[in-house]
Residue frames as a rotation matrix with the C-alpha (Angstrom) as fourth column:
MET 1
-0.424 -0.759 -0.494 -22.70
0.125 0.491 -0.862 14.95
0.897 -0.427 -0.113 -22.36
TYR 2
0.691 0.723 0.001 -24.04
0.021 -0.022 1.000 14.09
0.722 -0.691 -0.031 -18.92
GLY 3
0.768 -0.511 -0.386 -21.40
0.447 -0.005 0.895 15.53
-0.459 -0.859 0.225 -16.60
ASP 4
0.819 -0.520 0.242 -19.09
-0.140 -0.591 -0.795 18.27
0.557 0.617 -0.557 -17.77
GLU 5
0.024 -0.943 -0.332 -15.42
0.400 0.314 -0.861 18.28
0.916 -0.112 0.385 -16.79
ALA 6
-0.505 -0.190 0.842 -15.98
-0.561 -0.669 -0.488 20.68
0.656 -0.719 0.231 -13.89
THR 7
0.527 0.741 0.417 -18.63
-0.828 0.336 0.449 18.34
0.192 -0.582 0.790 -12.39
VAL 8
0.703 -0.367 -0.610 -16.39
0.226 0.928 -0.297 15.28
0.675 0.071 0.735 -12.91
ARG 9
-0.352 -0.927 0.131 -13.54
0.166 -0.200 -0.966 17.10
0.921 -0.318 0.224 -11.09
LYS 10
-0.207 0.349 0.914 -15.81
-0.845 -0.535 0.013 18.36
0.493 -0.770 0.405 -8.28
ILE 11
0.814 0.579 -0.046 -17.20
-0.492 0.730 0.475 14.84
0.309 -0.364 0.879 -7.59
LEU 12
0.596 -0.635 -0.491 -13.72
0.431 0.769 -0.472 13.28
0.678 0.070 0.732 -7.63
THR 13
-0.394 -0.918 0.043 -11.89
0.521 -0.262 -0.813 15.90
0.758 -0.298 0.581 -5.62
GLU 14
-0.752 0.045 0.657 -14.25
-0.363 -0.860 -0.357 18.08
0.550 -0.508 0.664 -3.51
LEU 15
0.111 0.988 0.106 -17.41
-0.634 -0.011 0.773 16.19
0.765 -0.153 0.625 -2.41
GLY 16
0.336 0.009 0.942 -15.92
-0.882 0.355 0.311 13.74
-0.331 -0.935 0.127 -0.02
ASP 17
-0.505 -0.759 -0.410 -14.24
-0.844 0.533 0.053 10.36
0.178 0.372 -0.911 0.03
THR 18
-0.602 0.328 0.728 -16.99
-0.158 0.845 -0.511 7.87
-0.782 -0.423 -0.457 0.95
TRP 19
-0.484 0.331 -0.810 -18.27
-0.862 -0.022 0.506 6.20
0.149 0.944 0.296 -2.13
ALA 20
-0.017 0.537 0.843 -21.11
-0.315 0.797 -0.515 3.60
-0.949 -0.275 0.156 -2.04
VAL 21
-0.711 -0.279 -0.646 -20.59
-0.697 0.159 0.699 1.35
-0.092 0.947 -0.308 -5.02
VAL 22
0.164 0.909 0.383 -23.93
-0.676 0.386 -0.628 -0.22
-0.719 -0.156 0.678 -5.97
GLY 23
0.897 0.147 -0.417 -23.47
-0.407 0.642 -0.649 -3.59
0.172 0.752 0.636 -7.64
LEU 24
-0.108 -0.994 0.031 -20.01
-0.851 0.076 -0.520 -4.28
0.514 -0.083 -0.854 -6.01
SER 25
0.933 0.318 0.170 -19.52
-0.361 0.811 0.460 -7.90
0.008 -0.491 0.871 -5.12
THR 26
0.225 -0.885 0.408 -16.61
-0.397 0.300 0.868 -10.28
-0.890 -0.357 -0.284 -4.66
ASN 27
0.704 0.073 0.706 -16.81
0.544 0.583 -0.603 -11.24
-0.456 0.809 0.371 -8.33
ARG 28
-0.104 -0.885 -0.455 -13.43
0.160 -0.466 0.870 -10.21
-0.982 0.018 0.190 -9.68
GLN 29
-0.582 -0.097 0.807 -14.69
0.782 0.207 0.588 -10.48
-0.224 0.973 -0.045 -13.28
ARG 30
0.514 0.848 0.132 -17.17
0.858 -0.508 -0.074 -7.61
0.004 0.152 -0.988 -12.84
PRO 31
-0.002 -0.520 0.854 -16.03
0.456 -0.761 -0.462 -4.07
0.890 0.388 0.239 -13.71
ALA 32
0.774 0.362 0.520 -17.16
-0.236 -0.598 0.766 -2.80
0.588 -0.716 -0.377 -10.30
TYR 33
0.835 -0.486 -0.260 -14.46
0.511 0.507 0.694 -4.85
-0.206 -0.712 0.671 -8.58
GLY 34
-0.062 -0.946 0.318 -11.60
0.988 -0.104 -0.117 -3.28
0.144 0.307 0.941 -10.49
VAL 35
0.062 0.188 0.980 -13.06
0.211 -0.962 0.171 0.27
0.975 0.196 -0.100 -10.39
ALA 36
0.946 0.322 0.038 -13.47
0.011 -0.150 0.989 -0.02
0.324 -0.935 -0.146 -6.64
GLN 37
0.441 -0.873 -0.209 -9.76
0.866 0.353 0.354 -0.95
-0.235 -0.337 0.912 -6.38
VAL 38
-0.280 -0.525 0.804 -8.80
0.731 -0.659 -0.176 2.15
0.623 0.538 0.568 -8.38
LEU 39
0.498 0.516 0.697 -10.99
-0.073 -0.776 0.627 4.43
0.864 -0.363 -0.348 -6.20
GLN 40
0.946 -0.175 -0.274 -9.35
0.309 0.219 0.925 2.97
-0.102 -0.960 0.262 -3.04
ARG 41
0.088 -0.974 0.210 -5.91
0.995 0.078 -0.054 3.62
0.036 0.213 0.976 -4.58
PHE 42
-0.410 -0.135 0.902 -6.83
0.364 -0.931 0.026 7.26
0.836 0.339 0.431 -4.91
GLY 43
-0.978 -0.196 0.068 -7.96
0.016 -0.398 -0.917 7.49
0.207 -0.896 0.393 -1.26
LYS 44
-0.205 0.972 0.116 -11.67
-0.789 -0.234 0.568 6.78
0.579 0.025 0.815 -1.51
ARG 45
-0.735 0.201 0.647 -13.52
-0.371 0.680 -0.632 4.69
-0.567 -0.705 -0.426 1.06
VAL 46
-0.576 0.510 -0.639 -15.51
-0.616 0.243 0.750 2.20
0.538 0.825 0.174 -1.01
VAL 47
-0.548 0.521 0.654 -18.64
-0.562 0.349 -0.750 0.80
-0.619 -0.779 0.101 0.53
PRO 48
-0.977 0.161 -0.137 -20.08
-0.009 0.616 0.788 -2.25
0.212 0.771 -0.601 -1.31
VAL 49
-0.304 0.943 0.135 -23.84
-0.680 -0.115 -0.724 -2.24
-0.668 -0.312 0.676 -1.86
HIS 50
-0.644 0.061 -0.762 -25.17
-0.556 0.647 0.522 -5.56
0.525 0.760 -0.383 -3.17
PRO 51
0.436 0.900 0.019 -28.04
-0.672 0.311 0.673 -7.85
0.599 -0.306 0.740 -2.21
LYS 52
0.485 -0.292 -0.824 -25.48
0.403 0.911 -0.086 -10.33
0.776 -0.290 0.559 -0.82
ALA 53
0.887 -0.095 0.452 -23.96
-0.380 -0.706 0.597 -7.67
0.263 -0.702 -0.662 1.39
GLU 54
0.675 -0.711 -0.196 -20.45
0.694 0.702 -0.157 -9.12
0.249 -0.030 0.968 0.95
THR 55
0.585 -0.653 -0.480 -17.26
-0.054 -0.623 0.781 -7.67
-0.809 -0.431 -0.400 2.37
VAL 56
0.734 -0.334 0.592 -15.13
0.665 0.175 -0.726 -6.45
0.139 0.926 0.350 -0.58
HIS 57
0.056 -0.815 0.577 -11.69
0.307 -0.536 -0.787 -4.89
0.950 0.222 0.220 -0.55
GLY 58
-0.746 -0.450 -0.491 -11.79
0.555 -0.013 -0.832 -4.94
0.368 -0.893 0.260 3.29
GLU 59
-0.826 0.521 0.215 -15.06
-0.561 -0.798 -0.220 -2.95
0.057 -0.302 0.952 3.52
ARG 60
-0.662 0.679 0.318 -18.26
0.300 0.629 -0.717 -4.37
-0.687 -0.379 -0.620 4.92
GLY 61
-0.908 0.390 0.154 -21.02
0.083 -0.191 0.978 -4.60
0.411 0.901 0.140 2.42
TYR 62
-0.624 0.780 -0.042 -24.68
-0.239 -0.242 -0.940 -3.56
-0.744 -0.577 0.338 2.78
ALA 63
-0.406 0.557 0.725 -27.78
0.760 0.646 -0.070 -4.86
-0.507 0.523 -0.685 1.04
SER 64
0.401 0.595 0.696 -29.04
0.860 -0.507 -0.061 -1.38
0.316 0.623 -0.715 0.21
LEU 65
-0.398 -0.498 0.770 -28.09
0.232 -0.867 -0.441 2.28
0.887 0.003 0.461 0.46
ALA 66
0.384 0.648 0.657 -30.63
-0.490 -0.460 0.741 2.68
0.783 -0.606 0.140 3.27
ASP 67
0.867 -0.092 -0.490 -28.81
0.389 0.739 0.550 0.01
0.312 -0.667 0.677 5.33
ILE 68
-0.150 -0.981 0.124 -25.57
0.633 -0.192 -0.750 2.03
0.759 -0.034 0.650 5.45
PRO 69
0.540 0.437 -0.720 -25.39
0.839 -0.208 0.503 3.49
0.070 -0.875 -0.479 8.99
PHE 70
-0.154 -0.626 -0.765 -23.23
0.481 -0.724 0.495 6.50
-0.863 -0.292 0.412 8.02
GLU 71
0.542 0.379 -0.750 -23.18
-0.320 -0.732 -0.601 9.27
-0.777 0.566 -0.276 5.46
VAL 72
0.071 -0.430 0.900 -22.26
0.836 0.518 0.181 8.59
-0.544 0.739 0.396 1.88
ASP 73
-0.265 -0.261 -0.928 -20.79
-0.124 -0.946 0.301 11.28
-0.956 0.195 0.218 -0.32
VAL 74
-0.363 0.055 -0.930 -21.08
-0.928 -0.110 0.355 9.67
-0.083 0.992 0.091 -3.78
VAL 75
0.233 0.452 0.861 -23.16
-0.185 0.890 -0.418 6.77
-0.955 -0.062 0.291 -5.03
ASP 76
-0.556 -0.515 -0.653 -21.42
-0.792 0.089 0.605 4.96
-0.253 0.853 -0.457 -7.94
VAL 77
0.307 0.881 0.359 -23.98
-0.606 0.472 -0.640 2.86
-0.734 -0.021 0.679 -9.89
PHE 78
-0.773 -0.523 -0.359 -23.06
-0.628 0.555 0.546 -0.43
-0.086 0.648 -0.757 -11.60
VAL 79
-0.351 0.717 0.602 -26.56
0.212 0.687 -0.695 -1.78
-0.912 -0.116 -0.394 -12.28
ASN 80
-0.494 0.285 0.821 -28.59
0.869 0.184 0.459 -2.18
-0.020 0.941 -0.339 -15.47
SER 81
-0.956 0.073 0.284 -30.02
0.002 -0.967 0.254 1.10
0.294 0.243 0.925 -16.76
SER 82
-0.087 0.995 -0.049 -33.55
0.038 0.053 0.998 -0.11
0.996 0.085 -0.042 -16.08
LEU 83
0.434 0.213 -0.875 -32.68
0.815 0.322 0.482 -0.27
0.385 -0.922 -0.034 -12.35
ALA 84
-0.541 -0.840 0.043 -30.48
0.754 -0.507 -0.418 2.80
0.373 -0.194 0.907 -12.14
GLY 85
-0.278 0.500 0.820 -33.26
-0.118 -0.865 0.487 5.36
0.953 0.039 0.300 -11.72
ALA 86
0.772 0.597 -0.219 -34.46
0.101 0.224 0.969 3.73
0.628 -0.770 0.112 -8.54
VAL 87
0.193 -0.799 -0.570 -30.90
0.974 0.227 0.012 3.73
0.120 -0.558 0.821 -7.19
ALA 88
-0.656 -0.394 0.644 -30.53
0.401 -0.904 -0.145 7.45
0.639 0.163 0.751 -7.98
ASP 89
0.233 0.812 0.534 -33.76
-0.264 -0.476 0.839 8.13
0.936 -0.337 0.103 -6.09
GLU 90
0.770 -0.040 -0.636 -32.39
0.561 0.515 0.647 6.11
0.302 -0.856 0.419 -3.11
ALA 91
-0.319 -0.947 0.024 -29.18
0.887 -0.308 -0.344 8.21
0.334 -0.088 0.939 -3.29
VAL 92
-0.382 0.277 0.882 -31.24
-0.101 -0.961 0.258 11.39
0.918 0.010 0.395 -2.99
ALA 93
0.687 0.726 0.004 -33.16
-0.133 0.120 0.984 9.92
0.714 -0.677 0.179 -0.09
LYS 94
0.497 -0.601 -0.626 -29.89
0.837 0.521 0.164 8.89
0.228 -0.606 0.762 1.58
GLY 95
0.901 -0.133 -0.412 -28.58
0.049 -0.914 0.403 12.43
-0.430 -0.384 -0.817 1.40
ALA 96
0.121 -0.888 0.444 -25.67
0.892 0.293 0.343 11.72
-0.435 0.355 0.828 -0.96
LYS 97
-0.001 -0.223 -0.975 -23.93
-0.100 -0.970 0.222 14.73
-0.995 0.098 -0.022 -2.56
ALA 98
-0.214 -0.189 -0.958 -23.53
-0.946 -0.205 0.251 13.12
-0.244 0.960 -0.135 -5.99
VAL 99
0.529 0.368 0.765 -24.49
-0.101 0.922 -0.374 10.16
-0.842 0.120 0.525 -8.16
TRP 100
-0.345 -0.719 -0.603 -22.24
-0.831 -0.064 0.552 8.57
-0.436 0.692 -0.576 -10.79
PHE 101
0.771 0.538 0.342 -23.76
-0.263 0.757 -0.599 6.28
-0.581 0.372 0.724 -13.44
GLN 102
-0.172 -0.917 0.361 -21.05
-0.034 0.371 0.928 4.07
-0.984 0.147 -0.095 -14.95
LEU 103
-0.779 -0.216 -0.588 -20.35
-0.579 -0.110 0.808 3.54
-0.240 0.970 -0.040 -18.64
ASP 104
-0.762 0.534 -0.367 -23.50
-0.045 0.522 0.852 2.32
0.646 0.665 -0.374 -20.48
VAL 105
-0.389 0.705 -0.594 -25.74
0.893 0.130 -0.431 3.10
-0.227 -0.698 -0.680 -17.44
ILE 106
-0.975 0.106 0.197 -28.11
-0.006 -0.891 0.453 5.66
0.223 0.441 0.869 -18.91
ASP 107
-0.083 0.973 -0.216 -31.38
0.996 0.090 0.022 7.01
0.041 -0.214 -0.976 -17.58
GLU 108
-0.661 -0.198 0.724 -32.01
0.368 -0.926 0.083 10.59
0.654 0.321 0.685 -18.70
ALA 109
0.390 0.852 0.348 -35.08
-0.009 -0.374 0.927 11.00
0.921 -0.365 -0.139 -16.49
ALA 110
0.711 -0.192 -0.676 -33.11
0.699 0.296 0.651 9.93
0.075 -0.936 0.345 -13.45
TYR 111
-0.468 -0.867 0.170 -30.33
0.858 -0.492 -0.145 12.33
0.209 0.078 0.975 -14.40
ASP 112
-0.375 0.393 0.840 -32.81
0.065 -0.892 0.446 15.16
0.925 0.222 0.309 -14.58
ARG 113
0.718 0.685 -0.125 -34.52
0.136 0.038 0.990 14.19
0.682 -0.728 -0.066 -11.26
THR 114
0.363 -0.666 -0.652 -31.21
0.932 0.264 0.250 13.84
0.005 -0.698 0.716 -9.42
ARG 115
-0.672 -0.601 0.433 -29.95
0.625 -0.774 -0.103 17.24
0.397 0.201 0.896 -10.65
ALA 116
-0.029 0.772 0.635 -33.30
-0.041 -0.635 0.771 18.80
0.999 -0.004 0.050 -9.80
ALA 117
0.808 0.271 -0.524 -32.90
0.446 0.300 0.843 17.46
0.385 -0.915 0.121 -6.23
GLY 118
0.854 -0.465 0.232 -29.60
-0.518 -0.804 0.294 19.38
0.050 -0.371 -0.927 -5.96
LEU 119
0.512 -0.696 0.504 -27.11
0.149 0.649 0.746 16.57
-0.846 -0.307 0.437 -6.41
ASP 120
-0.091 -0.630 -0.771 -24.19
-0.912 -0.259 0.319 16.63
-0.400 0.732 -0.551 -8.81
MET 121
0.533 0.291 0.794 -24.38
-0.034 0.946 -0.324 13.80
-0.845 0.146 0.514 -11.35
VAL 122
-0.398 -0.633 -0.664 -22.34
-0.856 -0.004 0.517 12.20
-0.330 0.775 -0.540 -14.06
MET 123
0.548 0.630 0.551 -23.74
-0.294 0.761 -0.578 9.56
-0.783 0.154 0.602 -16.46
ASN 124
0.976 -0.084 0.203 -22.05
0.216 0.539 -0.814 7.15
-0.041 0.838 0.544 -18.87
ARG 125
0.304 -0.941 0.151 -18.51
-0.593 -0.310 -0.743 7.76
0.746 0.137 -0.652 -17.61
CYS 126
0.681 -0.168 -0.713 -16.13
0.506 0.812 0.292 5.84
0.530 -0.559 0.638 -15.34
PRO 127
0.926 -0.308 0.217 -14.31
-0.376 -0.705 0.602 7.38
-0.032 -0.639 -0.769 -12.34
ALA 128
0.512 -0.773 0.375 -11.50
0.309 0.573 0.759 4.87
-0.802 -0.273 0.532 -12.69
ILE 129
0.195 -0.404 0.894 -10.75
0.969 -0.061 -0.239 6.39
0.151 0.913 0.379 -16.10
GLU 130
0.642 0.187 0.743 -11.27
0.259 -0.966 0.020 9.97
0.721 0.179 -0.669 -15.02
ILE 131
0.982 -0.157 -0.102 -9.48
0.048 -0.317 0.947 10.10
-0.181 -0.935 -0.304 -11.65
PRO 132
0.224 -0.971 0.082 -5.91
0.799 0.231 0.556 9.38
-0.559 -0.059 0.827 -12.90
LEU 133
0.054 -0.139 0.989 -6.31
0.859 -0.498 -0.117 12.22
0.508 0.856 0.092 -15.39
LEU 134
0.897 0.395 0.200 -6.75
0.230 -0.801 0.553 14.76
0.379 -0.450 -0.809 -12.54
GLY 135
0.515 -0.742 -0.429 -3.24
0.784 0.206 0.585 14.24
-0.345 -0.638 0.688 -11.15
């Protein structure tokens, strides 16, 4: 398992409330859209990161993590596994505290690199499923 219960709880409750959601767009059919809504309901600031840099759920979007002009606590990754490692590396460079790879987003080497860089990480889980369970 890539992210034990203690790490899941830490990311969701202790590391901060600014979440960059990579892959979040205005497409309501995509899982990122609904997950971002759940995160907002639980008090998280959701920052869309998508090449189109669209405003989603009232938050201005950015084309990349590097373009965000403020600190990000958690990077939530909704991209294909083949692209996820590069996003994890960008999260490390950005100074994020944690990286969360969504369900079916798996890159074991990226997991190891990110943990070695000192970040908390969860892989192949969904915060929208986990956060209501913490109540």
